[in-house]
C-alpha positions as a LaTeX table, in Angstrom:
\begin{tabular}{lrrr}
\hline
Residue & $x$ (\AA) & $y$ (\AA) & $z$ (\AA) \\
\hline
Met1 & 90.15 & 104.23 & 33.45 \\
Gly2 & 93.64 & 102.81 & 33.75 \\
Thr3 & 95.08 & 100.64 & 36.44 \\
Thr4 & 92.72 & 99.94 & 39.33 \\
Val5 & 93.85 & 101.65 & 42.51 \\
Ser6 & 93.59 & 99.75 & 45.79 \\
Val7 & 92.79 & 101.65 & 48.96 \\
Glu8 & 92.18 & 100.84 & 52.60 \\
Val9 & 89.66 & 102.90 & 54.55 \\
Met10 & 90.23 & 103.66 & 58.24 \\
Ala11 & 87.71 & 105.57 & 60.38 \\
Val12 & 86.66 & 105.42 & 64.01 \\
Asn13 & 83.00 & 105.75 & 62.97 \\
Glu14 & 82.03 & 102.40 & 61.45 \\
Val15 & 79.01 & 103.83 & 59.64 \\
Met16 & 81.19 & 106.46 & 58.01 \\
Arg17 & 83.81 & 103.86 & 57.08 \\
Leu18 & 81.28 & 101.55 & 55.40 \\
Gly19 & 79.75 & 104.50 & 53.56 \\
Leu20 & 83.14 & 105.50 & 52.19 \\
Val21 & 83.87 & 101.92 & 51.16 \\
Arg22 & 80.66 & 101.79 & 49.10 \\
Leu23 & 81.25 & 105.20 & 47.50 \\
Leu24 & 84.85 & 104.47 & 46.56 \\
Arg25 & 83.94 & 101.11 & 45.05 \\
Arg26 & 81.32 & 102.81 & 42.91 \\
Gln27 & 84.10 & 105.08 & 41.62 \\
Gly28 & 86.10 & 102.07 & 40.44 \\
Leu29 & 88.54 & 101.84 & 43.34 \\
Arg30 & 89.35 & 98.50 & 44.93 \\
Val31 & 88.91 & 98.67 & 48.69 \\
Val32 & 90.86 & 96.00 & 50.59 \\
Gln33 & 92.88 & 95.59 & 53.75 \\
Gly34 & 96.60 & 96.19 & 53.30 \\
Ala35 & 96.15 & 98.25 & 50.12 \\
Gly36 & 98.84 & 100.58 & 48.79 \\
Val37 & 96.96 & 103.76 & 49.76 \\
Val38 & 95.12 & 104.48 & 53.00 \\
Val39 & 92.14 & 106.81 & 53.35 \\
Ala40 & 91.83 & 107.82 & 57.01 \\
Asp41 & 89.86 & 110.22 & 59.18 \\
Pro42 & 91.87 & 112.50 & 61.53 \\
Pro43 & 91.61 & 110.27 & 64.64 \\
Ser44 & 92.93 & 107.32 & 62.61 \\
Leu45 & 95.77 & 109.25 & 60.98 \\
Gly46 & 98.44 & 108.25 & 63.50 \\
Glu47 & 97.67 & 104.54 & 63.14 \\
Ala48 & 97.46 & 104.85 & 59.35 \\
Leu49 & 100.88 & 106.50 & 59.12 \\
Lys50 & 102.42 & 103.57 & 61.00 \\
Lys51 & 101.64 & 101.38 & 58.00 \\
Gly52 & 104.31 & 103.23 & 56.01 \\
Arg53 & 102.02 & 103.88 & 53.03 \\
Pro54 & 100.64 & 107.08 & 51.49 \\
Val55 & 97.69 & 108.40 & 53.49 \\
Val56 & 94.88 & 110.56 & 52.16 \\
Ala57 & 93.39 & 112.25 & 55.21 \\
Leu58 & 89.77 & 113.35 & 55.47 \\
Gly59 & 89.87 & 117.01 & 56.48 \\
Thr60 & 87.30 & 119.66 & 57.34 \\
Gly61 & 87.78 & 121.79 & 54.25 \\
Asp62 & 89.60 & 124.47 & 56.23 \\
Pro63 & 93.08 & 125.00 & 54.68 \\
Arg64 & 94.53 & 125.77 & 58.12 \\
Ser65 & 93.31 & 122.43 & 59.44 \\
Asp66 & 94.60 & 120.75 & 56.29 \\
Leu67 & 98.02 & 122.21 & 57.04 \\
Phe68 & 98.27 & 120.44 & 60.41 \\
Leu69 & 97.26 & 117.12 & 58.88 \\
Leu70 & 99.90 & 117.54 & 56.18 \\
Arg71 & 102.55 & 118.39 & 58.73 \\
Gln72 & 101.70 & 115.23 & 60.64 \\
Gly73 & 102.50 & 113.20 & 57.54 \\
Ala74 & 99.39 & 112.98 & 55.36 \\
Thr75 & 100.08 & 112.85 & 51.62 \\
Ala76 & 96.89 & 114.76 & 50.82 \\
Val77 & 93.90 & 116.16 & 52.69 \\
Val78 & 90.41 & 116.07 & 51.18 \\
Ala79 & 86.98 & 116.94 & 52.56 \\
Pro80 & 84.93 & 113.70 & 52.88 \\
Asp81 & 82.00 & 115.19 & 50.96 \\
Asp82 & 84.18 & 115.91 & 47.90 \\
Leu83 & 84.13 & 112.42 & 46.45 \\
Gln84 & 85.65 & 113.30 & 43.08 \\
Leu85 & 88.63 & 115.01 & 44.68 \\
Leu86 & 89.02 & 112.11 & 47.11 \\
Val87 & 89.27 & 109.64 & 44.22 \\
Arg88 & 91.77 & 111.87 & 42.38 \\
Ala89 & 93.86 & 112.24 & 45.56 \\
Ala90 & 93.91 & 108.46 & 46.05 \\
Arg91 & 95.02 & 107.90 & 42.46 \\
Ala92 & 97.71 & 110.57 & 42.80 \\
Ala93 & 98.95 & 109.06 & 46.07 \\
Ser94 & 99.28 & 105.65 & 44.42 \\
Leu95 & 101.70 & 107.29 & 41.96 \\
Gly96 & 103.69 & 108.98 & 44.71 \\
Leu97 & 102.08 & 112.39 & 44.12 \\
Ser98 & 100.25 & 114.74 & 46.47 \\
Leu99 & 97.05 & 116.44 & 45.36 \\
Leu100 & 96.44 & 119.60 & 47.39 \\
Arg101 & 94.05 & 122.51 & 47.20 \\
Pro102 & 95.65 & 125.89 & 46.33 \\
Glu103 & 94.91 & 127.35 & 49.79 \\
Ala104 & 96.67 & 124.47 & 51.51 \\
Val105 & 99.64 & 124.75 & 49.15 \\
Ala106 & 100.03 & 128.44 & 49.97 \\
Leu107 & 99.99 & 127.79 & 53.73 \\
Leu108 & 102.36 & 124.85 & 53.41 \\
Arg109 & 104.85 & 126.94 & 51.45 \\
Ala110 & 104.66 & 129.69 & 54.05 \\
Val111 & 105.41 & 127.23 & 56.84 \\
Glu112 & 108.19 & 125.47 & 54.92 \\
Gly113 & 109.91 & 128.84 & 54.58 \\
Gln114 & 110.43 & 128.91 & 58.35 \\
Pro115 & 113.44 & 127.33 & 60.06 \\
Pro116 & 112.90 & 123.63 & 60.91 \\
Arg117 & 113.21 & 124.35 & 64.64 \\
Ser118 & 110.39 & 126.90 & 64.39 \\
Gln119 & 108.19 & 124.40 & 62.56 \\
Glu120 & 108.84 & 121.75 & 65.17 \\
Arg121 & 108.05 & 124.14 & 68.01 \\
Gln122 & 104.78 & 125.21 & 66.38 \\
Leu123 & 103.66 & 121.61 & 66.11 \\
Gln124 & 104.66 & 120.96 & 69.74 \\
Leu125 & 102.73 & 124.03 & 70.80 \\
Ala126 & 99.66 & 122.84 & 68.90 \\
Arg127 & 99.81 & 119.49 & 70.70 \\
Leu128 & 100.17 & 121.23 & 74.07 \\
Val129 & 97.10 & 123.35 & 73.30 \\
Val130 & 95.08 & 120.22 & 72.53 \\
Ala131 & 96.32 & 118.70 & 75.80 \\
Gly132 & 94.85 & 121.68 & 77.70 \\
Cys133 & 98.14 & 122.91 & 79.15 \\
Ser134 & 98.55 & 126.28 & 80.82 \\
Val135 & 100.98 & 128.91 & 79.55 \\
Ala136 & 103.43 & 128.01 & 82.33 \\
Glu137 & 103.31 & 124.32 & 81.41 \\
Met138 & 103.82 & 125.11 & 77.73 \\
Ala139 & 106.82 & 127.29 & 78.54 \\
Ala140 & 108.38 & 124.52 & 80.64 \\
Ala141 & 107.76 & 121.88 & 77.97 \\
Leu142 & 109.16 & 124.01 & 75.15 \\
Gly143 & 112.03 & 125.49 & 77.18 \\
Val144 & 111.04 & 129.08 & 76.40 \\
Ser145 & 109.69 & 132.04 & 78.35 \\
Arg146 & 106.00 & 132.63 & 79.00 \\
Ser147 & 106.07 & 135.76 & 76.84 \\
Thr148 & 107.37 & 133.68 & 73.91 \\
Val149 & 104.57 & 131.17 & 74.41 \\
Lys150 & 101.97 & 133.95 & 74.40 \\
Leu151 & 103.41 & 135.35 & 71.18 \\
Glu152 & 103.36 & 131.92 & 69.52 \\
Leu153 & 99.79 & 131.36 & 70.72 \\
Arg154 & 98.64 & 134.60 & 69.10 \\
Arg155 & 100.18 & 133.46 & 65.82 \\
Leu156 & 98.52 & 130.07 & 66.15 \\
Tyr157 & 95.11 & 131.65 & 66.82 \\
Arg158 & 95.55 & 133.85 & 63.77 \\
Asp159 & 96.46 & 130.89 & 61.55 \\
Leu160 & 93.47 & 128.91 & 62.80 \\
Gly161 & 91.06 & 131.83 & 62.73 \\
Ala162 & 90.38 & 131.26 & 66.42 \\
Ser163 & 89.80 & 133.91 & 69.08 \\
Arg164 & 90.55 & 131.88 & 72.21 \\
Arg165 & 92.43 & 128.78 & 73.30 \\
Ser166 & 89.43 & 126.47 & 73.65 \\
Glu167 & 88.36 & 127.27 & 70.09 \\
Ala168 & 91.89 & 126.65 & 68.83 \\
Ala169 & 92.06 & 123.33 & 70.70 \\
Ser170 & 88.77 & 122.20 & 69.13 \\
Arg171 & 89.96 & 123.03 & 65.62 \\
Leu172 & 93.31 & 121.37 & 66.15 \\
Ala173 & 91.68 & 118.21 & 67.51 \\
Ala174 & 89.30 & 118.16 & 64.53 \\
Ala175 & 92.33 & 118.40 & 62.26 \\
Gly176 & 93.81 & 115.31 & 63.89 \\
Val177 & 96.44 & 116.96 & 66.10 \\
Thr178 & 97.08 & 114.59 & 68.98 \\
Pro179 & 97.58 & 115.82 & 72.58 \\
Ala180 & 101.15 & 116.03 & 73.81 \\
Ala181 & 102.25 & 113.28 & 76.19 \\
Leu182 & 103.37 & 115.27 & 79.21 \\
Ser183 & 105.91 & 114.22 & 81.79 \\
Asp184 & 104.76 & 113.64 & 85.34 \\
Lys185 & 107.28 & 116.30 & 86.39 \\
Arg186 & 105.58 & 119.18 & 84.60 \\
Pro187 & 104.96 & 122.27 & 86.77 \\
Gly188 & 101.91 & 122.01 & 88.97 \\
Ser189 & 101.16 & 118.39 & 88.05 \\
Asp190 & 101.90 & 117.07 & 91.52 \\
Arg191 & 99.94 & 119.33 & 93.79 \\
His192 & 99.96 & 116.84 & 96.64 \\
Ala193 & 103.61 & 115.96 & 96.58 \\
Ala194 & 105.14 & 115.21 & 99.96 \\
Ser195 & 106.97 & 118.10 & 101.60 \\
Pro196 & 110.69 & 117.71 & 102.30 \\
Ala197 & 111.40 & 115.93 & 105.55 \\
Pro198 & 112.18 & 118.40 & 108.39 \\
Arg199 & 115.81 & 118.65 & 109.39 \\
Pro200 & 116.53 & 117.02 & 112.75 \\
Glu201 & 117.17 & 119.34 & 115.67 \\
Pro202 & 120.90 & 119.37 & 116.56 \\
Ser203 & 121.83 & 117.96 & 119.93 \\
Ala204 & 123.50 & 120.17 & 122.56 \\
Gly205 & 126.84 & 118.44 & 122.22 \\
Gly206 & 126.69 & 117.40 & 118.56 \\
Val207 & 128.30 & 118.88 & 115.48 \\
Gly208 & 125.19 & 120.95 & 114.78 \\
Ala209 & 125.51 & 122.69 & 118.14 \\
Gly210 & 129.09 & 123.70 & 117.35 \\
Val211 & 128.06 & 125.11 & 113.96 \\
Met212 & 125.20 & 127.08 & 115.50 \\
Ala213 & 127.41 & 128.40 & 118.25 \\
Thr214 & 130.04 & 129.52 & 115.73 \\
Ala215 & 127.38 & 131.30 & 113.67 \\
Thr216 & 126.12 & 133.05 & 116.80 \\
Gln217 & 129.63 & 134.21 & 117.67 \\
Arg218 & 130.07 & 135.68 & 114.22 \\
Arg219 & 126.83 & 137.63 & 114.50 \\
Thr220 & 127.19 & 138.92 & 118.06 \\
Gly221 & 130.95 & 138.84 & 118.66 \\
Arg222 & 130.34 & 137.07 & 121.94 \\
Gly223 & 131.89 & 133.88 & 123.11 \\
Ala224 & 129.94 & 130.70 & 123.41 \\
Ala225 & 130.52 & 130.73 & 127.19 \\
Arg226 & 127.98 & 133.54 & 127.64 \\
Arg227 & 125.25 & 131.52 & 126.00 \\
Ala228 & 126.06 & 128.14 & 127.47 \\
Pro229 & 128.14 & 127.99 & 130.70 \\
Ala230 & 130.88 & 125.43 & 130.66 \\
Ala231 & 130.19 & 122.19 & 132.48 \\
Pro232 & 131.75 & 122.02 & 135.98 \\
Pro233 & 135.00 & 120.03 & 136.15 \\
Pro234 & 135.12 & 116.67 & 137.92 \\
Pro235 & 135.24 & 116.77 & 141.74 \\
Gly236 & 138.79 & 115.49 & 141.91 \\
Arg237 & 140.06 & 118.26 & 139.70 \\
Met238 & 138.24 & 120.88 & 141.81 \\
Ala239 & 139.95 & 119.60 & 144.97 \\
Ala240 & 143.35 & 119.89 & 143.34 \\
Gln241 & 142.68 & 123.51 & 142.40 \\
Glu242 & 141.41 & 124.66 & 145.89 \\
Pro243 & 143.88 & 126.95 & 147.72 \\
Val244 & 145.87 & 125.26 & 150.49 \\
Glu245 & 145.86 & 126.93 & 153.91 \\
Arg246 & 149.43 & 127.23 & 155.20 \\
Ser247 & 150.67 & 127.73 & 158.77 \\
Pro248 & 152.95 & 130.60 & 159.73 \\
Gln249 & 155.84 & 128.17 & 159.90 \\
Gly250 & 155.36 & 127.32 & 156.24 \\
Gly251 & 153.68 & 124.02 & 156.91 \\
Ser252 & 150.30 & 123.10 & 155.83 \\
His253 & 147.28 & 121.81 & 157.65 \\
Gly254 & 146.09 & 118.63 & 156.17 \\
\hline
\end{tabular}
């Protein structure tokens, strides 16, 4: 049978993990912690990839779902009930090879033919769908228009064979696509944010009053004196401006 291949099995369901361990050992594989190849279910894929070793992901058998697992970094994707293919994929991964089904290969080639930026945006969109974002939130996160998001969503539904967003989200989550981590500043996320503080009312003699008066003059063409009479001068100044009664001889009466 050749060199014994060592694998590590990761799964959130402990019963499933122990079952896989027994089945793989019966097929001649050595199952140990820290092995050179990791077999992981979709929820464990992210943690498995952090180990920096080839990962054989357990898929659903749907080539479209397999595609998303492969794009996240899995070396191969195999249905958990196909034990023979799982063993072959683990052996291939230990040699640095990827064993894929023909349907998955065709989809992967189609995606790889797209520009890298388009691939990245499709994966971001898939994560936003899993996160339950609205079209407006997706547009803000991706930096594109809402119409572009709707177009990309239709393509995503077609690739997944889904008819609505909830169905697409379920299939993406089953394929191991993780929800996008959204910023707290996304549109609509802070519905109870405090309103801006009201601007203070300008005082009658402050700078604000002068600005308002100038604006009023520009609109009406009237002077500020019509709207706000000037303050009376001090009493002493009024006395100096009163007319002086003079006598016929030219003198004045004090």
